[in-house]
C-alpha positions, 0 to 999 in steps of 0.5 A: 179690588180685593186689596181695596176691600181688605183695606176698607174692612181694616179701616172700619174695624179700626174705627169701631174698635179704636179709641176716640183719637183713632176715630178722629185720625180716621175722620180727618184722613178720610176728609183729606182724601175725599177733598183731594180725590175731588180735586183730581177728578175736577182736574181730569174733567177740565183736561188738565186745566189747573186754573179752571179746576182750581177755581171750581174746587175753591168755590166748593171748598169755601162752603165748608171753611170758616169765613171771616165775613159775617154775612157769608157765615150766615149762608153756611153756618155749618162751617164752624164745625166742618172747618175743623175737620178740613185740610187741603195741603199735605204738610198742614194735614200731616203735622196736625195728625201727628200732634192730634195723636200725640196730645190726644193719647195723653188726654185720653189716658189721663181723663178718659176717652169720652172727653177727647172729642168734647175737648176737640170740638170745644177747642175748634169752636173757640178757635173759630170764634177767635178767628172770626173776631180777629178777621174784623179787627186785625190785618192779614187774617185771610178770607177763610180758615180751615184745619184742625189746629185750633181743636188740636191746640185744645188737646195740647193745652189740656195735656200741658195742664194735666201732665207737663212733665210727661215725656214723648219721643220725637224724631231727631230730638229724643225724649222731650217734655210736653210742657216744652213742646206746647209752649214752643207751639204757643210761642210760635203762634204769638210770634206769628200774630206779632209779625202779622203773618196768618194772624187769624190762624194763630189767633184760632190756635191760641183760642183753642189752647186757652179752651183746653187749659180752661177745660182741665181747670174746670174739671178740677173744680168739679165742672165737667164741660164734656158732659153737655157736649156728650149729651148732645152727641148722644142725642144726635146719634140717637137720631140716626140709630134710635134707641136700639143700642144696648142700655148701660146700667147706671149707678147713682153715687154721691157727687164729689167736687174734686177733679180726681172723681172725673175718672169715675169708679173703676170698681163700679158700685160697691156695698162698701163705702170703705172700698170706694174711699180706698180707690178714691184716695189712691187715685187722688195720690196718683194725680197729686204725684203727677202734679208734683213730679210728672207722669214719667215718675209714676211706677208701672203699677200706678200707670196701669191703675190710672189707665184702667180708671180712665176707661171707666 
């Protein structure tokens, strides 16, 4: 029991101290483990009868999956959210966790940790809407959808627009640029739709990808789509924890329309506008360099500066 208690304490510490990508990985892993434990207990309860255990398991699981039928959706509308944290098969789960970590870290480093969850949620929502629409008009869609793929494809789309030339290390392949990984994933989804294979799932992926790209383009125009999502999440959090948490000191600044100001000011408020301008000019220059030459061409000093700015 001491071993399991130690593992549980490690997980709680990682959840509290980790970034949003770590928390999303833990949440998805926890839900996956819970789902499979429930199936195992049902299997034991029916004395190894997989047919009976599977039937009851599917009925329960279906309550949290995104249905393709509008009448069914009216009976459990929460499924538009719960389905994006739900996995059943190990291969699907493992693949999603790897890509979640891969693209989530890039997005969090470049535009801030507080934008990771909003992109994930918005991508999952748009993906589920696309799945629902495709279920009304397209063949071979399936009766329900589950999985974080649409939400993760939103992070992939955001990473593609932010740093297309960022290199990541892949097993057996070595260093590969983000743009090639993402575009291959999108191509596979388009081929799946064309071949009428899991068309609803692939449509959800495309919807999530489009949402991620749109998020970054809107951010460049000075429109932060994560702001209303974070306000809603803060309100929901206050329902459970109240206002007993530490208050953050806020400083009013002149709003800048440029995409680069979305990182915030790493120096905090300053009496000197010259210092703020110097910080902003340096940040603008680094982001322009990423756009022209790719993230991997930044110096270590520039990467450190960008990382510090993204945490503010």
